[in-house]
N, CA, C and O atoms as CSV, one atom per row, in Angstrom:
chain,resi,resn,atom,element,x,y,z
A,1,MET,N,N,92.189,87.491,115.422
A,1,MET,CA,C,92.813,88.130,113.584
A,1,MET,C,C,92.888,89.216,113.751
A,1,MET,O,O,91.980,89.649,114.461
A,2,PRO,N,N,93.724,90.067,113.350
A,2,PRO,CA,C,93.484,91.499,113.676
A,2,PRO,C,C,92.880,91.907,112.199
A,2,PRO,O,O,92.823,91.084,111.286
A,3,ARG,N,N,92.499,93.072,112.084
A,3,ARG,CA,C,91.611,93.653,111.064
A,3,ARG,C,C,92.414,94.058,110.244
A,3,ARG,O,O,93.416,94.534,110.778
A,4,MET,N,N,92.412,94.083,108.950
A,4,MET,CA,C,93.180,94.007,107.857
A,4,MET,C,C,92.310,95.129,106.821
A,4,MET,O,O,91.120,94.993,106.536
A,5,ILE,N,N,93.226,96.290,106.323
A,5,ILE,CA,C,92.349,97.239,105.625
A,5,ILE,C,C,92.808,96.953,104.009
A,5,ILE,O,O,93.951,96.609,103.710
A,6,PHE,N,N,91.872,97.126,103.164
A,6,PHE,CA,C,92.336,97.070,101.754
A,6,PHE,C,C,91.491,98.208,101.163
A,6,PHE,O,O,90.276,98.351,101.024
A,7,VAL,N,N,92.891,99.207,100.768
A,7,VAL,CA,C,92.180,100.084,99.992
A,7,VAL,C,C,92.350,99.961,98.179
A,7,VAL,O,O,93.305,99.660,97.464
A,8,ASN,N,N,91.210,100.276,97.947
A,8,ASN,CA,C,90.713,99.962,96.676
A,8,ASN,C,C,91.194,101.549,95.525
A,8,ASN,O,O,90.583,102.616,95.472
A,9,LEU,N,N,92.500,101.130,94.723
A,9,LEU,CA,C,92.609,102.273,93.849
A,9,LEU,C,C,92.591,102.074,92.259
A,9,LEU,O,O,93.375,101.441,91.552
A,10,PRO,N,N,91.564,102.742,91.952
A,10,PRO,CA,C,91.004,102.954,89.905
A,10,PRO,C,C,92.590,103.134,89.232
A,10,PRO,O,O,92.952,104.294,89.431
A,11,VAL,N,N,93.340,102.565,88.708
A,11,VAL,CA,C,94.489,103.210,88.163
A,11,VAL,C,C,94.136,103.220,86.513
A,11,VAL,O,O,93.295,102.412,86.116
A,12,THR,N,N,94.778,104.132,85.559
A,12,THR,CA,C,94.882,103.954,84.274
A,12,THR,C,C,95.473,103.118,83.629
A,12,THR,O,O,95.034,102.709,82.555
A,13,ASP,N,N,96.761,102.636,84.245
A,13,ASP,CA,C,98.054,101.450,83.910
A,13,ASP,C,C,98.228,100.577,84.578
A,13,ASP,O,O,98.977,100.691,85.548
A,14,LEU,N,N,97.573,99.368,84.276
A,14,LEU,CA,C,97.588,98.384,86.012
A,14,LEU,C,C,99.204,97.941,85.787
A,14,LEU,O,O,99.905,97.877,86.796
A,15,LYS,N,N,99.806,97.632,84.455
A,15,LYS,CA,C,101.512,97.120,84.769
A,15,LYS,C,C,102.022,98.162,85.075
A,15,LYS,O,O,102.892,97.801,85.867
A,16,ARG,N,N,102.100,99.563,84.965
A,16,ARG,CA,C,102.557,100.778,85.569
A,16,ARG,C,C,102.399,100.638,86.868
A,16,ARG,O,O,103.404,100.289,87.488
A,17,ALA,N,N,101.270,100.838,87.553
A,17,ALA,CA,C,100.855,100.891,88.839
A,17,ALA,C,C,101.453,100.442,89.484
A,17,ALA,O,O,101.978,100.995,90.450
A,18,THR,N,N,101.633,98.745,89.016
A,18,THR,CA,C,101.953,97.348,89.939
A,18,THR,C,C,103.407,98.224,90.075
A,18,THR,O,O,103.715,98.921,91.042
A,19,ALA,N,N,104.255,97.991,88.788
A,19,ALA,CA,C,105.546,98.359,88.786
A,19,ALA,C,C,106.073,99.368,90.384
A,19,ALA,O,O,106.937,99.030,91.193
A,20,PHE,N,N,105.162,100.698,90.415
A,20,PHE,CA,C,105.214,101.628,90.724
A,20,PHE,C,C,105.139,101.296,92.643
A,20,PHE,O,O,105.912,101.911,93.377
A,21,TYR,N,N,104.358,100.512,93.089
A,21,TYR,CA,C,103.872,100.198,94.277
A,21,TYR,C,C,105.246,99.040,94.523
A,21,TYR,O,O,105.932,98.932,95.539
A,22,GLU,N,N,105.370,98.166,93.083
A,22,GLU,CA,C,106.672,97.357,94.195
A,22,GLU,C,C,108.114,98.060,94.182
A,22,GLU,O,O,109.011,97.658,94.924
A,23,ALA,N,N,108.285,99.151,93.281
A,23,ALA,CA,C,109.214,99.992,93.529
A,23,ALA,C,C,109.417,100.611,94.961
A,23,ALA,O,O,110.512,100.773,95.499
A,24,VAL,N,N,107.690,101.062,95.708
A,24,VAL,CA,C,107.930,101.440,96.689
A,24,VAL,C,C,107.991,100.540,97.948
A,24,VAL,O,O,107.795,101.147,99.001
A,25,GLY,N,N,108.185,99.439,98.028
A,25,GLY,CA,C,108.017,98.624,98.760
A,25,GLY,C,C,107.110,97.432,99.259
A,25,GLY,O,O,107.501,96.774,100.223
A,26,ALA,N,N,105.866,97.117,98.617
A,26,ALA,CA,C,104.691,96.817,98.609
A,26,ALA,C,C,105.032,95.398,97.439
A,26,ALA,O,O,105.693,95.407,96.401
A,27,VAL,N,N,104.349,94.363,98.053
A,27,VAL,CA,C,104.727,93.249,97.223
A,27,VAL,C,C,103.223,92.597,96.895
A,27,VAL,O,O,102.244,92.432,97.622
A,28,ARG,N,N,103.505,92.249,95.251
A,28,ARG,CA,C,102.584,91.672,94.383
A,28,ARG,C,C,101.857,90.110,94.829
A,28,ARG,O,O,102.511,89.094,94.591
A,29,ASN,N,N,100.841,90.024,95.310
A,29,ASN,CA,C,100.453,88.888,95.649
A,29,ASN,C,C,99.125,88.236,94.236
A,29,ASN,O,O,98.005,88.417,93.759
A,30,PRO,N,N,100.405,87.395,94.160
A,30,PRO,CA,C,99.649,86.519,92.878
A,30,PRO,C,C,98.550,86.459,92.716
A,30,PRO,O,O,97.886,86.907,91.782
A,31,GLN,N,N,98.009,85.485,94.264
A,31,GLN,CA,C,96.930,84.936,94.153
A,31,GLN,C,C,95.443,85.299,94.343
A,31,GLN,O,O,94.408,84.648,94.483
A,32,PHE,N,N,95.888,87.119,94.270
A,32,PHE,CA,C,94.576,87.795,94.409
A,32,PHE,C,C,94.865,89.157,93.594
A,32,PHE,O,O,94.588,90.250,94.088
A,33,SER,N,N,95.699,88.961,91.728
A,33,SER,CA,C,95.943,89.534,91.019
A,33,SER,C,C,95.264,88.769,89.786
A,33,SER,O,O,94.894,87.614,90.000
A,34,ASP,N,N,95.025,89.448,88.214
A,34,ASP,CA,C,94.839,89.200,86.964
A,34,ASP,C,C,95.152,90.086,86.517
A,34,ASP,O,O,95.821,90.876,87.183
A,35,GLU,N,N,94.734,90.436,84.869
A,35,GLU,CA,C,94.853,91.329,84.157
A,35,GLU,C,C,93.769,92.440,84.657
A,35,GLU,O,O,93.964,93.580,84.237
A,36,THR,N,N,93.013,92.296,85.231
A,36,THR,CA,C,91.917,93.349,86.323
A,36,THR,C,C,92.742,94.050,87.206
A,36,THR,O,O,92.985,95.231,86.957
A,37,ALA,N,N,93.286,93.426,88.354
A,37,ALA,CA,C,93.867,94.111,89.335
A,37,ALA,C,C,95.432,93.341,89.840
A,37,ALA,O,O,96.128,92.450,89.353
A,38,SER,N,N,95.487,93.827,90.524
A,38,SER,CA,C,97.049,93.670,91.930
A,38,SER,C,C,96.899,93.978,92.625
A,38,SER,O,O,96.605,95.173,92.598
A,39,CYS,N,N,96.928,93.144,94.284
A,39,CYS,CA,C,96.693,92.669,95.214
A,39,CYS,C,C,98.264,93.098,95.722
A,39,CYS,O,O,99.210,92.379,95.400
A,40,MET,N,N,98.444,94.188,96.447
A,40,MET,CA,C,99.740,94.812,96.556
A,40,MET,C,C,99.907,94.877,98.035
A,40,MET,O,O,99.372,95.870,98.526
A,41,VAL,N,N,100.635,93.916,99.054
A,41,VAL,CA,C,100.923,93.812,100.470
A,41,VAL,C,C,101.892,94.673,100.963
A,41,VAL,O,O,103.061,94.422,100.672
A,42,PHE,N,N,101.624,95.693,101.692
A,42,PHE,CA,C,102.494,96.367,102.422
A,42,PHE,C,C,102.906,96.142,103.882
A,42,PHE,O,O,103.831,96.642,104.522
A,43,SER,N,N,101.806,95.101,104.295
A,43,SER,CA,C,102.084,94.232,105.772
A,43,SER,C,C,101.232,93.470,105.351
A,43,SER,O,O,100.533,93.420,104.339
A,44,GLU,N,N,101.494,92.279,107.126
A,44,GLU,CA,C,100.240,91.588,107.000
A,44,GLU,C,C,98.745,91.986,107.181
A,44,GLU,O,O,97.756,91.254,107.211
A,45,THR,N,N,98.857,93.532,107.309
A,45,THR,CA,C,96.930,93.886,107.329
A,45,THR,C,C,96.846,94.794,106.869
A,45,THR,O,O,95.922,95.522,107.232
A,46,ILE,N,N,97.831,95.286,105.739
A,46,ILE,CA,C,97.455,96.746,104.687
A,46,ILE,C,C,97.674,96.405,103.295
A,46,ILE,O,O,98.858,96.215,103.015
A,47,PHE,N,N,97.184,96.332,102.741
A,47,PHE,CA,C,96.793,95.848,101.307
A,47,PHE,C,C,96.546,97.082,99.975
A,47,PHE,O,O,96.429,98.000,100.787
A,48,ALA,N,N,96.443,97.531,99.121
A,48,ALA,CA,C,96.417,98.069,98.046
A,48,ALA,C,C,95.779,97.416,96.809
A,48,ALA,O,O,96.534,96.870,96.003
A,49,MET,N,N,94.606,97.423,96.614
A,49,MET,CA,C,93.695,96.629,95.427
A,49,MET,C,C,94.099,97.591,94.489
A,49,MET,O,O,93.575,98.705,94.521
A,50,LEU,N,N,95.063,97.283,93.559
A,50,LEU,CA,C,94.855,98.252,92.041
A,50,LEU,C,C,94.180,97.471,91.116
A,50,LEU,O,O,94.457,96.366,90.650
A,51,LEU,N,N,92.842,98.553,90.839
A,51,LEU,CA,C,92.129,98.234,90.246
A,51,LEU,C,C,91.661,98.955,88.586
A,51,LEU,O,O,91.107,100.054,88.585
A,52,THR,N,N,91.932,98.260,87.301
A,52,THR,CA,C,91.411,98.750,86.148
A,52,THR,C,C,90.076,99.027,86.189
A,52,THR,O,O,89.138,98.310,86.537
A,53,HIS,N,N,90.106,100.466,85.681
A,53,HIS,CA,C,88.846,101.347,85.684
A,53,HIS,C,C,87.660,100.577,85.293
A,53,HIS,O,O,86.641,100.940,85.880
A,54,ASP,N,N,87.550,99.837,84.654
A,54,ASP,CA,C,86.432,98.818,84.047
A,54,ASP,C,C,85.837,97.950,85.767
A,54,ASP,O,O,84.809,98.002,86.443
A,55,LYS,N,N,87.031,97.298,85.860
A,55,LYS,CA,C,86.831,96.677,87.369
A,55,LYS,C,C,86.343,97.569,88.831
A,55,LYS,O,O,85.567,97.158,89.694
A,56,PHE,N,N,87.011,98.807,88.798
A,56,PHE,CA,C,86.793,99.494,89.752
A,56,PHE,C,C,84.823,100.013,89.376
A,56,PHE,O,O,83.953,100.177,90.232
A,57,ARG,N,N,84.696,100.126,88.119
A,57,ARG,CA,C,83.363,100.360,87.880
A,57,ARG,C,C,82.603,99.193,88.477
A,57,ARG,O,O,81.410,99.388,88.711
A,58,GLN,N,N,82.939,98.429,88.657
A,58,GLN,CA,C,81.787,96.693,89.159
A,58,GLN,C,C,81.750,97.165,90.638
A,58,GLN,O,O,80.790,96.614,91.177
A,59,PHE,N,N,82.343,97.879,91.412
A,59,PHE,CA,C,81.908,98.108,92.819
A,59,PHE,C,C,81.104,99.253,93.232
A,59,PHE,O,O,80.548,99.563,94.285
A,60,THR,N,N,81.235,99.881,91.871
A,60,THR,CA,C,80.226,101.436,92.401
A,60,THR,C,C,79.889,102.474,91.191
A,60,THR,O,O,80.636,103.035,90.390
A,61,PRO,N,N,78.426,102.514,91.374
A,61,PRO,CA,C,77.686,103.112,90.358
A,61,PRO,C,C,78.061,104.189,90.102
A,61,PRO,O,O,77.506,104.847,89.222
A,62,LYS,N,N,79.688,104.917,91.200
A,62,LYS,CA,C,79.730,106.784,90.865
A,62,LYS,C,C,80.409,106.330,89.818
A,62,LYS,O,O,80.509,105.274,89.193
A,63,PRO,N,N,81.073,107.956,89.778
A,63,PRO,CA,C,82.218,108.269,88.411
A,63,PRO,C,C,83.118,108.165,88.980
A,63,PRO,O,O,83.056,108.415,90.184
A,64,ILE,N,N,84.436,107.730,88.365
A,64,ILE,CA,C,85.393,107.415,89.321
A,64,ILE,C,C,86.391,108.895,88.802
A,64,ILE,O,O,86.758,109.162,87.658
A,65,SER,N,N,86.656,109.723,90.149
A,65,SER,CA,C,87.183,110.641,89.998
A,65,SER,C,C,88.690,110.934,89.368
A,65,SER,O,O,88.971,109.952,88.680
A,66,ASP,N,N,89.357,111.533,89.349
A,66,ASP,CA,C,90.780,111.798,88.843
A,66,ASP,C,C,91.627,112.536,89.799
A,66,ASP,O,O,91.414,113.730,90.008
A,67,ALA,N,N,92.587,111.888,90.396
A,67,ALA,CA,C,92.599,112.001,91.824
A,67,ALA,C,C,94.218,113.217,91.327
A,67,ALA,O,O,94.888,113.822,92.164
A,68,ARG,N,N,94.427,113.247,89.969
A,68,ARG,CA,C,95.231,114.135,89.703
A,68,ARG,C,C,94.593,115.755,90.020
A,68,ARG,O,O,95.269,116.756,90.260
A,69,THR,N,N,93.204,115.669,89.945
A,69,THR,CA,C,92.897,117.464,90.145
A,69,THR,C,C,91.828,117.609,91.231
A,69,THR,O,O,91.206,118.665,91.347
A,70,SER,N,N,91.598,116.495,92.072
A,70,SER,CA,C,90.546,116.636,93.263
A,70,SER,C,C,90.953,115.300,93.867
A,70,SER,O,O,91.375,114.387,93.158
A,71,ASN,N,N,90.791,115.176,95.496
A,71,ASN,CA,C,91.250,114.406,96.863
A,71,ASN,C,C,89.918,113.962,97.485
A,71,ASN,O,O,89.219,114.801,98.052
A,72,GLN,N,N,89.530,112.648,97.402
A,72,GLN,CA,C,88.457,112.435,98.369
A,72,GLN,C,C,89.227,111.647,99.729
A,72,GLN,O,O,88.585,111.620,100.780
A,73,VAL,N,N,90.728,110.953,99.686
A,73,VAL,CA,C,91.365,110.324,100.532
A,73,VAL,C,C,92.919,110.450,100.396
A,73,VAL,O,O,93.656,110.311,99.420
A,74,LEU,N,N,93.179,110.772,101.753
A,74,LEU,CA,C,94.812,110.634,102.203
A,74,LEU,C,C,95.510,109.973,102.474
A,74,LEU,O,O,95.488,110.090,103.699
A,75,PHE,N,N,96.477,109.005,102.172
A,75,PHE,CA,C,96.522,107.832,102.576
A,75,PHE,C,C,97.847,107.926,103.644
A,75,PHE,O,O,98.549,108.913,103.426
A,76,CYS,N,N,98.205,107.238,104.529
A,76,CYS,CA,C,99.402,107.863,105.265
A,76,CYS,C,C,100.072,106.002,106.016
A,76,CYS,O,O,99.452,105.405,106.896
A,77,LEU,N,N,101.440,105.447,105.347
A,77,LEU,CA,C,101.788,104.550,105.686
A,77,LEU,C,C,102.635,105.019,107.113
A,77,LEU,O,O,102.636,106.213,107.411
A,78,SER,N,N,103.389,103.969,108.023
A,78,SER,CA,C,104.056,104.534,109.233
A,78,SER,C,C,105.327,103.775,108.860
A,78,SER,O,O,105.358,102.816,108.088
A,79,ALA,N,N,106.143,104.193,109.354
A,79,ALA,CA,C,107.595,104.142,108.873
A,79,ALA,C,C,108.700,104.025,110.509
A,79,ALA,O,O,108.593,104.718,111.520
A,80,ASP,N,N,109.627,102.970,110.245
A,80,ASP,CA,C,110.545,102.953,111.262
A,80,ASP,C,C,111.868,103.801,111.947
A,80,ASP,O,O,112.527,103.655,112.976
A,81,SER,N,N,111.886,104.695,110.889
A,81,SER,CA,C,112.276,105.927,110.986
A,81,SER,C,C,112.668,106.730,110.389
A,81,SER,O,O,112.415,106.580,109.193
A,82,ARG,N,N,113.386,107.871,110.702
A,82,ARG,CA,C,113.034,109.317,109.346
A,82,ARG,C,C,113.962,108.719,108.079
A,82,ARG,O,O,113.411,108.584,106.986
A,83,ASN,N,N,115.002,108.458,108.196
A,83,ASN,CA,C,115.688,107.255,106.998
A,83,ASN,C,C,114.691,106.797,106.225
A,83,ASN,O,O,114.809,107.177,105.060
A,84,GLU,N,N,113.628,106.035,106.462
A,84,GLU,CA,C,112.941,104.949,106.229
A,84,GLU,C,C,112.138,106.521,105.409
A,84,GLU,O,O,112.080,106.357,104.191
A,85,VAL,N,N,111.674,107.631,105.776
A,85,VAL,CA,C,110.678,108.161,105.494
A,85,VAL,C,C,111.167,108.328,103.907
A,85,VAL,O,O,110.582,107.974,102.883
A,86,ASP,N,N,112.597,109.069,104.094
A,86,ASP,CA,C,113.110,109.898,102.940
A,86,ASP,C,C,113.106,108.539,101.886
A,86,ASP,O,O,112.599,108.741,100.782
A,87,GLU,N,N,113.675,107.089,102.185
A,87,GLU,CA,C,113.858,106.004,100.968
A,87,GLU,C,C,112.681,105.807,100.689
A,87,GLU,O,O,112.589,105.572,99.484
A,88,ILE,N,N,111.731,105.782,101.192
A,88,ILE,CA,C,110.119,105.400,100.478
A,88,ILE,C,C,110.091,106.423,99.530
A,88,ILE,O,O,110.118,106.068,98.351
A,89,VAL,N,N,110.020,108.191,99.906
A,89,VAL,CA,C,109.333,108.607,99.103
A,89,VAL,C,C,110.737,109.026,98.097
A,89,VAL,O,O,110.351,109.863,97.281
A,90,GLY,N,N,112.241,108.710,97.899
A,90,GLY,CA,C,112.762,108.760,96.877
A,90,GLY,C,C,112.666,107.650,96.362
A,90,GLY,O,O,113.250,107.480,95.291
A,91,LYS,N,N,111.921,106.570,96.943
A,91,LYS,CA,C,111.766,105.272,95.775
A,91,LYS,C,C,110.543,105.522,94.880
A,91,LYS,O,O,110.493,105.287,93.672
A,92,ALA,N,N,109.706,105.958,95.535
A,92,ALA,CA,C,108.765,106.627,95.168
A,92,ALA,C,C,108.933,107.822,93.780
A,92,ALA,O,O,108.362,107.699,92.696
A,93,GLU,N,N,109.529,108.550,94.032
A,93,GLU,CA,C,110.156,109.744,93.147
A,93,GLU,C,C,110.861,108.802,91.777
A,93,GLU,O,O,110.631,109.228,90.646
A,94,ALA,N,N,111.755,107.466,91.946
A,94,ALA,CA,C,112.327,107.382,90.903
A,94,ALA,C,C,111.515,106.329,90.147
A,94,ALA,O,O,111.787,106.003,88.992
A,95,ALA,N,N,110.369,105.742,90.953
A,95,ALA,CA,C,109.692,104.966,90.431
A,95,ALA,C,C,108.634,105.806,88.951
A,95,ALA,O,O,107.984,105.261,88.059
A,96,GLY,N,N,108.835,107.088,89.212
A,96,GLY,CA,C,107.807,108.105,88.535
A,96,GLY,C,C,106.979,108.950,89.375
A,96,GLY,O,O,106.262,109.876,88.994
A,97,GLY,N,N,107.166,108.504,90.633
A,97,GLY,CA,C,106.091,109.046,91.235
A,97,GLY,C,C,106.439,110.879,91.661
A,97,GLY,O,O,107.589,111.227,91.391
A,98,VAL,N,N,105.607,111.865,92.221
A,98,VAL,CA,C,106.236,112.780,92.440
A,98,VAL,C,C,106.576,112.543,93.986
A,98,VAL,O,O,106.182,111.584,94.651
A,99,ALA,N,N,107.481,113.729,94.489
A,99,ALA,CA,C,107.923,113.537,95.736
A,99,ALA,C,C,107.629,114.595,96.249
A,99,ALA,O,O,108.132,115.560,95.673
A,100,ASP,N,N,106.819,114.896,97.374
A,100,ASP,CA,C,106.703,115.639,98.516
A,100,ASP,C,C,105.577,116.811,98.016
A,100,ASP,O,O,105.642,118.035,98.131
A,101,PRO,N,N,104.439,115.893,97.370
A,101,PRO,CA,C,103.223,117.301,96.647
A,101,PRO,C,C,102.354,117.834,98.023
A,101,PRO,O,O,101.228,118.317,98.136
A,102,GLY,N,N,103.254,117.561,98.854
A,102,GLY,CA,C,102.297,118.547,100.137
A,102,GLY,C,C,103.411,118.868,100.974
A,102,GLY,O,O,104.592,118.630,100.720
A,103,PRO,N,N,103.005,119.358,101.863
A,103,PRO,CA,C,104.476,120.289,103.047
A,103,PRO,C,C,104.754,119.023,103.720
A,103,PRO,O,O,103.897,118.311,104.243
A,104,LYS,N,N,105.929,118.806,103.675
A,104,LYS,CA,C,106.953,118.135,105.289
A,104,LYS,C,C,106.337,118.585,106.097
A,104,LYS,O,O,105.926,119.740,106.208
A,105,ASP,N,N,106.174,117.466,106.933
A,105,ASP,CA,C,105.822,117.518,108.678
A,105,ASP,C,C,107.298,117.347,109.697
A,105,ASP,O,O,107.499,116.145,109.874
A,106,GLU,N,N,108.051,117.964,110.193
A,106,GLU,CA,C,109.507,118.288,110.720
A,106,GLU,C,C,108.666,118.968,112.310
A,106,GLU,O,O,108.328,120.137,112.498
A,107,TYR,N,N,108.510,117.795,113.262
A,107,TYR,CA,C,108.785,118.167,114.374
A,107,TYR,C,C,109.673,117.578,115.357
A,107,TYR,O,O,110.414,116.850,114.696
A,108,SER,N,N,110.016,117.497,116.641
A,108,SER,CA,C,110.780,117.157,117.549
A,108,SER,C,C,110.314,115.666,117.623
A,108,SER,O,O,111.177,114.845,117.931
A,109,PHE,N,N,108.872,115.165,117.341
A,109,PHE,CA,C,108.636,113.766,117.803
A,109,PHE,C,C,108.213,112.876,116.306
A,109,PHE,O,O,108.123,111.663,116.114
A,110,MET,N,N,108.000,114.098,115.343
A,110,MET,CA,C,107.741,113.508,114.214
A,110,MET,C,C,108.351,113.998,113.005
A,110,MET,O,O,109.012,115.032,112.910
A,111,TYR,N,N,108.036,113.052,111.947
A,111,TYR,CA,C,108.996,113.706,110.432
A,111,TYR,C,C,108.007,112.586,109.280
A,111,TYR,O,O,107.895,111.361,109.217
A,112,GLY,N,N,107.333,113.893,108.367
A,112,GLY,CA,C,106.481,112.901,107.409
A,112,GLY,C,C,106.772,113.909,106.327
A,112,GLY,O,O,106.924,115.130,106.345
A,113,ARG,N,N,106.803,112.833,105.209
A,113,ARG,CA,C,106.870,113.756,103.666
A,113,ARG,C,C,105.934,112.482,103.159
A,113,ARG,O,O,105.663,111.473,103.811
A,114,SER,N,N,105.494,112.837,101.731
A,114,SER,CA,C,104.579,112.540,100.931
A,114,SER,C,C,104.924,111.954,99.373
A,114,SER,O,O,106.076,111.920,98.940
A,115,PHE,N,N,104.059,111.621,98.810
A,115,PHE,CA,C,104.176,111.281,97.560
A,115,PHE,C,C,102.857,110.999,96.632
A,115,PHE,O,O,101.932,110.360,97.134
A,116,GLU,N,N,102.767,111.441,95.362
A,116,GLU,CA,C,101.748,111.017,94.534
A,116,GLU,C,C,102.469,110.149,93.497
A,116,GLU,O,O,103.503,110.273,92.841
A,117,ASP,N,N,101.514,109.222,93.610
A,117,ASP,CA,C,101.844,107.659,92.446
A,117,ASP,C,C,101.057,108.266,91.204
A,117,ASP,O,O,100.181,109.131,91.210
A,118,PRO,N,N,101.621,107.560,90.122
A,118,PRO,CA,C,101.617,107.670,88.907
A,118,PRO,C,C,99.913,108.739,88.158
A,118,PRO,O,O,99.715,109.645,87.349
A,119,ASP,N,N,99.122,107.894,89.050
A,119,ASP,CA,C,97.752,108.303,88.870
A,119,ASP,C,C,97.355,109.174,89.844
A,119,ASP,O,O,96.271,108.913,90.366
A,120,GLY,N,N,97.979,110.199,90.253
A,120,GLY,CA,C,97.542,111.142,91.408
A,120,GLY,C,C,96.937,110.646,92.772
A,120,GLY,O,O,96.260,111.336,93.534
A,121,HIS,N,N,97.261,109.469,92.932
A,121,HIS,CA,C,96.738,109.059,94.342
A,121,HIS,C,C,97.927,109.604,95.443
A,121,HIS,O,O,99.079,109.397,95.062
A,122,MET,N,N,97.772,110.282,96.771
A,122,MET,CA,C,98.796,110.709,97.458
A,122,MET,C,C,98.918,109.994,98.752
A,122,MET,O,O,98.012,109.792,99.561
A,123,TRP,N,N,100.227,109.622,98.839
A,123,TRP,CA,C,100.259,108.866,99.919
A,123,TRP,C,C,101.207,109.993,100.758
A,123,TRP,O,O,101.817,110.945,100.271
A,124,GLY,N,N,101.118,109.501,102.442
A,124,GLY,CA,C,101.440,110.309,103.314
A,124,GLY,C,C,102.862,109.134,104.248
A,124,GLY,O,O,102.409,108.073,104.678
A,125,VAL,N,N,104.120,109.341,104.444
A,125,VAL,CA,C,105.037,108.459,105.162
A,125,VAL,C,C,105.420,108.919,106.554
A,125,VAL,O,O,106.140,109.917,106.534
A,126,ASN,N,N,105.172,108.525,107.567
A,126,ASN,CA,C,105.517,109.354,108.591
A,126,ASN,C,C,106.195,108.044,109.817
A,126,ASN,O,O,106.058,106.836,110.007
A,127,TRP,N,N,107.187,109.541,110.597
A,127,TRP,CA,C,107.702,108.205,111.664
A,127,TRP,C,C,107.582,109.007,112.955
A,127,TRP,O,O,107.950,110.181,112.984
A,128,MET,N,N,107.178,108.520,113.805
A,128,MET,CA,C,107.010,109.299,115.098
A,128,MET,C,C,107.816,108.710,116.215
A,128,MET,O,O,107.958,107.487,116.239
A,129,ASP,N,N,108.373,109.480,117.169
A,129,ASP,CA,C,108.833,108.964,118.558
A,129,ASP,C,C,107.814,109.480,119.522
A,129,ASP,O,O,107.634,110.569,120.068
A,130,LEU,N,N,107.053,108.024,119.549
A,130,LEU,CA,C,105.967,108.055,120.816
A,130,LEU,C,C,106.574,108.933,121.926
A,130,LEU,O,O,106.154,109.979,122.419
A,131,ALA,N,N,107.859,108.095,122.219
A,131,ALA,CA,C,107.883,108.429,123.663
A,131,ALA,C,C,108.459,109.777,124.194
A,131,ALA,O,O,108.298,110.164,125.351
A,132,ALA,N,N,109.374,110.674,122.913
A,132,ALA,CA,C,109.235,112.081,122.718
A,132,ALA,C,C,107.877,112.676,122.895
A,132,ALA,O,O,107.639,113.313,123.921
A,133,PHE,N,N,106.700,112.467,121.697
A,133,PHE,CA,C,105.303,112.598,121.837
A,133,PHE,C,C,104.634,112.520,123.261
A,133,PHE,O,O,103.790,113.326,123.651
A,134,ALA,N,N,105.105,111.465,123.985
A,134,ALA,CA,C,104.634,111.359,125.485
A,134,ALA,C,C,105.153,112.151,126.031
A,134,ALA,O,O,104.418,112.514,126.949
A,135,ALA,N,N,106.181,112.761,126.022
A,135,ALA,CA,C,107.177,113.578,126.853
A,135,ALA,C,C,106.496,115.059,126.874
A,135,ALA,O,O,106.224,115.840,127.786
A,136,GLN,N,N,106.335,115.092,125.404
A,136,GLN,CA,C,105.993,116.937,125.301
A,136,GLN,C,C,104.360,116.747,125.524
A,136,GLN,O,O,103.844,117.849,125.338
A,137,SER,N,N,103.575,115.967,125.784
A,137,SER,CA,C,102.653,115.867,125.868
A,137,SER,C,C,102.146,116.388,127.317
A,137,SER,O,O,101.233,117.166,127.594
A,138,ASP,N,N,103.143,115.621,128.223
A,138,ASP,CA,C,103.081,115.314,129.808
A,138,ASP,C,C,103.214,116.635,129.836
A,138,ASP,O,O,102.235,117.195,130.329
A,139,MET,N,N,104.003,117.281,129.515
A,139,MET,CA,C,104.571,119.335,129.773
A,139,MET,C,C,103.675,119.928,129.226
A,139,MET,O,O,103.960,121.114,129.058
A,140,ALA,N,N,102.306,119.525,128.715
A,140,ALA,CA,C,101.608,120.418,128.414
A,140,ALA,C,C,100.841,120.802,129.215
A,140,ALA,O,O,100.634,121.947,129.617
A,141,ASP,N,N,100.195,119.462,129.595
A,141,ASP,CA,C,99.402,118.873,130.617
A,141,ASP,C,C,99.783,119.608,132.215
A,141,ASP,O,O,99.040,119.788,133.180
A,142,ALA,N,N,100.879,119.849,132.074
A,142,ALA,CA,C,101.533,120.109,134.223
A,142,ALA,C,C,101.343,121.554,134.073
A,142,ALA,O,O,101.568,122.308,135.020
């Protein structure tokens, strides 16, 4: 079985956060969701657990950081094309997120943009042309 990742995010408004992540392409799994949590499925192996602050506090004695003023992690999703990168960031902005809070990545082999969700959590979306990257790496090694 492949390893799965569950990213647990504290959110101030669970319904708003759930709607936001649905708008950017995640699907809510009702089996692992209730009035305190929404399990948002990005793929067979990547899940975001959106948790009310009360629920999040059940897992840690540490205070909850305000993601609008500080960062502990940056998340990144892969995309199948440059267009998909733009589509996801566009959906995030249309759903109330902030498009491109970080600089864009624009290289011959990679393209990336970012968005911030309504609670301030920052996500990157990147496409890479692995063949072009390998060719460029081979030329640098020669």
